[in-house]
MMTF fields as JSON, N, C-alpha, C and O atoms, coordinates in Angstrom:
{
  "mmtfVersion": "1.0.0",
  "mmtfProducer": "UNKNOWN",
  "numBonds": 251,
  "numAtoms": 252,
  "numGroups": 63,
  "numChains": 1,
  "numModels": 1,
  "chainsPerModel": [1],
  "groupsPerChain": [63],
  "chainIdList": ["A"],
  "bondAtomList": [4, 2, 8, 6, 12, 10, 16, 14, 20, 18, 24, 22, 28, 26, 32, 30, 36, 34, 40, 38, 44, 42, 48, 46, 52, 50, 56, 54, 60, 58, 64, 62, 68, 66, 72, 70, 76, 74, 80, 78, 84, 82, 88, 86, 92, 90, 96, 94, 100, 98, 104, 102, 108, 106, 112, 110, 116, 114, 120, 118, 124, 122, 128, 126, 132, 130, 136, 134, 140, 138, 144, 142, 148, 146, 152, 150, 156, 154, 160, 158, 164, 162, 168, 166, 172, 170, 176, 174, 180, 178, 184, 182, 188, 186, 192, 190, 196, 194, 200, 198, 204, 202, 208, 206, 212, 210, 216, 214, 220, 218, 224, 222, 228, 226, 232, 230, 236, 234, 240, 238, 244, 242, 248, 246],
  "bondOrderList": [1, 1, 1, 1, 1, 1, 1, 1, 1, 1, 1, 1, 1, 1, 1, 1, 1, 1, 1, 1, 1, 1, 1, 1, 1, 1, 1, 1, 1, 1, 1, 1, 1, 1, 1, 1, 1, 1, 1, 1, 1, 1, 1, 1, 1, 1, 1, 1, 1, 1, 1, 1, 1, 1, 1, 1, 1, 1, 1, 1, 1, 1],
  "groupList": [{"groupName": "MET", "atomNameList": ["N", "CA", "C", "O"], "elementList": ["N", "C", "C", "O"], "formalChargeList": [0, 0, 0, 0], "bondAtomList": [1, 0, 2, 1, 3, 2], "bondOrderList": [1, 1, 2], "singleLetterCode": "M", "chemCompType": "L-PEPTIDE LINKING"}, {"groupName": "LYS", "atomNameList": ["N", "CA", "C", "O"], "elementList": ["N", "C", "C", "O"], "formalChargeList": [0, 0, 0, 0], "bondAtomList": [1, 0, 2, 1, 3, 2], "bondOrderList": [1, 1, 2], "singleLetterCode": "K", "chemCompType": "L-PEPTIDE LINKING"}, {"groupName": "LEU", "atomNameList": ["N", "CA", "C", "O"], "elementList": ["N", "C", "C", "O"], "formalChargeList": [0, 0, 0, 0], "bondAtomList": [1, 0, 2, 1, 3, 2], "bondOrderList": [1, 1, 2], "singleLetterCode": "L", "chemCompType": "L-PEPTIDE LINKING"}, {"groupName": "PHE", "atomNameList": ["N", "CA", "C", "O"], "elementList": ["N", "C", "C", "O"], "formalChargeList": [0, 0, 0, 0], "bondAtomList": [1, 0, 2, 1, 3, 2], "bondOrderList": [1, 1, 2], "singleLetterCode": "F", "chemCompType": "L-PEPTIDE LINKING"}, {"groupName": "ALA", "atomNameList": ["N", "CA", "C", "O"], "elementList": ["N", "C", "C", "O"], "formalChargeList": [0, 0, 0, 0], "bondAtomList": [1, 0, 2, 1, 3, 2], "bondOrderList": [1, 1, 2], "singleLetterCode": "A", "chemCompType": "L-PEPTIDE LINKING"}, {"groupName": "ARG", "atomNameList": ["N", "CA", "C", "O"], "elementList": ["N", "C", "C", "O"], "formalChargeList": [0, 0, 0, 0], "bondAtomList": [1, 0, 2, 1, 3, 2], "bondOrderList": [1, 1, 2], "singleLetterCode": "R", "chemCompType": "L-PEPTIDE LINKING"}, {"groupName": "GLU", "atomNameList": ["N", "CA", "C", "O"], "elementList": ["N", "C", "C", "O"], "formalChargeList": [0, 0, 0, 0], "bondAtomList": [1, 0, 2, 1, 3, 2], "bondOrderList": [1, 1, 2], "singleLetterCode": "E", "chemCompType": "L-PEPTIDE LINKING"}, {"groupName": "ASP", "atomNameList": ["N", "CA", "C", "O"], "elementList": ["N", "C", "C", "O"], "formalChargeList": [0, 0, 0, 0], "bondAtomList": [1, 0, 2, 1, 3, 2], "bondOrderList": [1, 1, 2], "singleLetterCode": "D", "chemCompType": "L-PEPTIDE LINKING"}, {"groupName": "GLY", "atomNameList": ["N", "CA", "C", "O"], "elementList": ["N", "C", "C", "O"], "formalChargeList": [0, 0, 0, 0], "bondAtomList": [1, 0, 2, 1, 3, 2], "bondOrderList": [1, 1, 2], "singleLetterCode": "G", "chemCompType": "PEPTIDE LINKING"}, {"groupName": "VAL", "atomNameList": ["N", "CA", "C", "O"], "elementList": ["N", "C", "C", "O"], "formalChargeList": [0, 0, 0, 0], "bondAtomList": [1, 0, 2, 1, 3, 2], "bondOrderList": [1, 1, 2], "singleLetterCode": "V", "chemCompType": "L-PEPTIDE LINKING"}, {"groupName": "THR", "atomNameList": ["N", "CA", "C", "O"], "elementList": ["N", "C", "C", "O"], "formalChargeList": [0, 0, 0, 0], "bondAtomList": [1, 0, 2, 1, 3, 2], "bondOrderList": [1, 1, 2], "singleLetterCode": "T", "chemCompType": "L-PEPTIDE LINKING"}, {"groupName": "TRP", "atomNameList": ["N", "CA", "C", "O"], "elementList": ["N", "C", "C", "O"], "formalChargeList": [0, 0, 0, 0], "bondAtomList": [1, 0, 2, 1, 3, 2], "bondOrderList": [1, 1, 2], "singleLetterCode": "W", "chemCompType": "L-PEPTIDE LINKING"}, {"groupName": "ILE", "atomNameList": ["N", "CA", "C", "O"], "elementList": ["N", "C", "C", "O"], "formalChargeList": [0, 0, 0, 0], "bondAtomList": [1, 0, 2, 1, 3, 2], "bondOrderList": [1, 1, 2], "singleLetterCode": "I", "chemCompType": "L-PEPTIDE LINKING"}, {"groupName": "SER", "atomNameList": ["N", "CA", "C", "O"], "elementList": ["N", "C", "C", "O"], "formalChargeList": [0, 0, 0, 0], "bondAtomList": [1, 0, 2, 1, 3, 2], "bondOrderList": [1, 1, 2], "singleLetterCode": "S", "chemCompType": "L-PEPTIDE LINKING"}, {"groupName": "HIS", "atomNameList": ["N", "CA", "C", "O"], "elementList": ["N", "C", "C", "O"], "formalChargeList": [0, 0, 0, 0], "bondAtomList": [1, 0, 2, 1, 3, 2], "bondOrderList": [1, 1, 2], "singleLetterCode": "H", "chemCompType": "L-PEPTIDE LINKING"}],
  "groupTypeList": [0, 1, 2, 3, 1, 2, 4, 1, 1, 3, 5, 4, 6, 6, 7, 8, 4, 9, 10, 9, 7, 11, 9, 9, 2, 10, 4, 4, 12, 9, 8, 2, 8, 12, 4, 9, 2, 10, 13, 9, 13, 8, 8, 10, 10, 13, 2, 4, 7, 1, 9, 13, 13, 13, 2, 13, 4, 0, 10, 12, 0, 10, 14],
  "groupIdList": [1, 2, 3, 4, 5, 6, 7, 8, 9, 10, 11, 12, 13, 14, 15, 16, 17, 18, 19, 20, 21, 22, 23, 24, 25, 26, 27, 28, 29, 30, 31, 32, 33, 34, 35, 36, 37, 38, 39, 40, 41, 42, 43, 44, 45, 46, 47, 48, 49, 50, 51, 52, 53, 54, 55, 56, 57, 58, 59, 60, 61, 62, 63],
  "secStructList": [7, 2, 2, 2, 2, 2, 2, 2, 2, 2, 2, 2, 7, 7, 2, 2, 2, 2, 2, 2, 2, 2, 2, 2, 2, 2, 2, 2, 2, 2, 2, 2, 2, 2, 2, 2, 2, 2, 2, 2, 2, 2, 2, 2, 2, 2, 2, 2, 2, 2, 2, 2, 2, 2, 2, 2, 2, 7, 7, 7, 7, 7, 7],
  "xCoordList": [0.875, 0.03, 0.894, 0.59, 1.947, 2.785, 3.326, 3.462, 3.643, 4.046, 3.034, 3.363, 1.807, 0.728, 0.548, 0.286, 0.721, 0.612, 1.864, 1.728, 2.941, 4.182, 3.961, 4.226, 3.464, 3.266, 2.098, 2.173, 1.183, 0.095, 0.534, 0.114, 1.533, 2.165, 3.04, 2.994, 3.797, 4.803, 4.027, 4.521, 2.874, 2.17, 1.638, 1.542, 1.239, 0.559, 1.552, 1.195, 2.853, 3.829, 4.133, 4.211, 4.29, 4.531, 5.839, 6.115, 6.592, 7.89, 8.837, 9.455, 9.008, 9.946, 9.587, 10.458, 8.261, 7.704, 8.392, 8.774, 8.518, 9.127, 10.443, 10.869, 11.221, 12.595, 12.704, 13.453, 11.899, 11.951, 11.564, 12.146, 10.593, 10.333, 11.534, 11.787, 12.225, 13.408, 14.534, 15.26, 14.658, 15.759, 15.418, 16.321, 14.122, 13.712, 13.714, 13.991, 13.446, 13.574, 14.906, 15.211, 15.843, 17.235, 17.925, 18.859, 17.458, 17.991, 17.571, 18.372, 16.357, 15.838, 16.466, 16.646, 16.812, 17.545, 18.978, 19.49, 19.605, 20.936, 21.001, 21.906, 20.043, 19.906, 19.783, 20.479, 18.846, 18.642, 19.826, 20.081, 20.575, 21.834, 22.865, 23.57, 22.95, 23.946, 23.583, 24.413, 22.26, 21.728, 22.061, 22.625, 21.727, 21.997, 23.521, 23.876, 24.356, 25.814, 26.271, 27.069, 25.821, 26.351, 25.74, 26.343, 24.6, 24.14, 24.739, 24.8, 25.181, 25.646, 27.247, 27.833, 27.852, 29.344, 29.863, 30.881, 29.205, 29.824, 29.806, 30.748, 28.659, 28.555, 29.567, 30.111, 29.806, 30.78, 32.161, 32.972, 32.537, 33.852, 34.088, 35.169, 33.04, 33.236, 33.336, 34.198, 32.511, 32.559, 33.971, 34.505, 34.513, 35.788, 36.819, 37.769, 36.781, 37.808, 37.662, 38.663, 36.498, 36.357, 36.932, 37.697, 36.615, 37.085, 38.614, 39.304, 39.129, 40.58, 41.271, 42.248, 40.736, 41.417, 41.305, 42.194, 40.168, 39.894, 40.915, 41.548, 41.055, 41.973, 43.519, 44.34, 43.734, 45.143, 45.485, 46.645, 44.478, 44.754, 44.83, 45.359, 44.348, 44.442, 45.958, 46.8, 46.116, 47.391, 47.234, 46.227, 48.238, 48.144, 49.199, 50.387, 48.623, 49.55, 50.164, 49.465, 51.591, 52.186, 52.937, 53.45, 53.025, 53.765, 55.072, 55.745],
  "yCoordList": [-1.177, -0.001, 1.221, 2.182, 1.175, 2.376, 2.705, 3.888, 1.742, 2.007, 2.739, 3.631, 2.386, 2.959, 4.506, 5.387, 4.737, 6.139, 6.989, 8.114, 6.364, 7.021, 7.342, 8.452, 6.317, 6.527, 7.626, 8.446, 7.58, 8.619, 10.025, 10.947, 10.188, 11.402, 11.845, 13.005, 10.962, 11.265, 11.752, 12.667, 11.246, 11.6, 12.894, 13.625, 13.303, 14.536, 15.768, 16.915, 15.402, 16.495, 17.142, 16.436, 18.523, 19.131, 19.953, 20.711, 19.69, 20.57, 20.285, 21.217, 18.999, 18.575, 19.11, 19.355, 19.29, 19.683, 21.111, 21.363, 21.996, 23.297, 23.205, 23.934, 22.248, 21.979, 21.597, 22.199, 20.515, 20.046, 21.184, 21.284, 22.07, 23.081, 24.033, 24.488, 24.305, 25.18, 24.581, 25.254, 23.239, 22.496, 22.52, 22.698, 22.343, 22.354, 23.77, 23.883, 24.816, 26.162, 26.506, 27.105, 26.262, 26.485, 25.743, 26.254, 24.589, 23.794, 24.454, 24.563, 24.912, 25.469, 26.843, 27.179, 27.659, 28.868, 28.714, 29.467, 27.664, 27.382, 26.827, 27.17, 25.973, 25.55, 26.629, 26.688, 27.55, 28.668, 29.587, 30.168, 29.732, 30.503, 29.937, 30.635, 28.602, 27.875, 28.068, 28.375, 27.863, 27.929, 29.413, 29.53, 30.44, 31.731, 32.019, 32.658, 31.563, 31.665, 31.031, 31.63, 29.808, 29.134, 29.734, 29.588, 30.365, 30.953, 32.337, 32.813, 32.949, 34.312, 34.285, 35.209, 33.261, 33.224, 33.365, 34.029, 32.759, 32.739, 34.225, 34.672, 34.98, 36.36, 37.284, 38.191, 37.041, 37.948, 37.617, 38.542, 36.409, 36.109, 36.747, 37.237, 36.706, 37.241, 38.813, 39.401, 39.501, 40.8, 41.252, 42.27, 40.578, 40.881, 40.684, 41.467, 39.765, 39.636, 40.954, 41.56, 41.306, 42.514, 43.73, 44.458, 43.972, 45.168, 45.122, 46.105, 43.897, 43.694, 44.116, 44.866, 43.613, 43.904, 45.425, 45.969, 46.054, 47.401, 48.26, 49.171, 47.961, 48.688, 48.604, 49.515, 47.325, 47.024, 47.822, 48.182, 48.121, 48.893, 50.348, 51.062, 50.836, 52.311, 52.749, 52.049, 54.007, 54.616, 55.785, 56.494, 55.977, 57.036, 58.09, 57.835, 59.283, 60.417, 61.055, 61.452, 61.155, 61.827, 63.038, 63.032, 64.014, 65.291, 65.475, 66.469],
  "zCoordList": [-0.003, 0.045, -0.025, -0.731, 0.694, 0.704, -0.652, -0.964, -1.481, -2.828, -3.608, -4.39, -3.416, -4.269, -3.835, -4.654, -2.443, -2.034, -2.673, -3.153, -2.61, -3.19, -4.694, -5.155, -5.438, -6.852, -7.085, -8.0, -6.321, -6.425, -6.235, -6.934, -5.11, -4.746, -5.924, -6.331, -6.442, -7.506, -8.699, -9.358, -9.048, -10.208, -10.064, -11.049, -8.806, -8.513, -8.478, -8.748, -8.111, -8.061, -9.54, -10.546, -9.553, -10.735, -10.852, -11.782, -9.779, -9.601, -10.695, -11.209, -11.116, -12.193, -13.573, -14.407, -13.803, -15.152, -15.497, -16.64, -14.459, -14.785, -15.217, -16.113, -14.575, -14.91, -16.331, -17.101, -16.718, -18.183, -19.111, -20.191, -18.751, -19.666, -19.879, -20.995, -18.843, -18.939, -19.72, -20.45, -19.533, -20.306, -21.791, -22.609, -22.186, -23.496, -24.072, -25.266, -23.384, -23.889, -23.996, -25.028, -23.131, -23.308, -24.472, -25.091, -24.732, -25.884, -27.117, -28.045, -27.204, -28.427, -28.694, -29.865, -27.691, -27.784, -28.26, -29.088, -27.667, -28.14, -29.573, -30.334, -29.931, -31.312, -32.255, -33.268, -31.922, -32.884, -32.977, -34.032, -31.863, -31.961, -32.827, -33.556, -32.736, -33.603, -35.073, -35.928, -35.31, -36.69, -37.255, -38.343, -36.552, -36.914, -37.165, -38.155, -36.301, -36.487, -37.703, -38.424, -38.021, -39.158, -40.529, -41.592, -40.447, -41.692, -41.984, -43.118, -40.856, -41.039, -41.217, -41.783, -40.74, -40.855, -42.227, -42.423, -43.233, -44.547, -45.084, -45.738, -44.765, -45.329, -44.66, -45.289, -43.393, -42.685, -43.086, -43.136, -43.379, -43.93, -45.319, -45.646, -46.078, -47.443, -47.285, -47.938, -46.467, -46.31, -45.692, -46.131, -44.781, -44.191, -45.187, -45.174, -46.042, -47.166, -48.109, -48.492, -48.415, -49.264, -48.61, -49.243, -47.433, -46.681, -46.622, -46.893, -46.244, -46.216, -47.534, -47.527, -48.661, -49.834, -50.281, -50.936, -49.886, -50.23, -49.367, -49.9, -48.082, -47.288, -47.67, -47.558, -48.142, -48.643, -49.835, -50.038, -50.658, -51.924, -51.693, -52.546, -50.619, -50.385, -50.071, -49.51, -50.535, -50.256, -49.26, -49.285, -48.384, -47.457, -47.893, -48.092, -48.014, -48.43, -47.202, -46.271, -47.217, -46.182, -46.648, -47.767, -45.904, -46.322, -45.711, -45.982]
}
């Protein structure tokens, strides 16, 4: 009988559900961040190369 009471109490508790929600939410945010970084990284590398070549081609006039 004690086991049934324990099982009934365990099923009624909701404290762990909040933890699971936070874990799922955090995993989704991290996944979204990784997806954004991988999609943007190619464009930023290309832009950095263009800026580097443009700055290298400039001449500085000194008096």
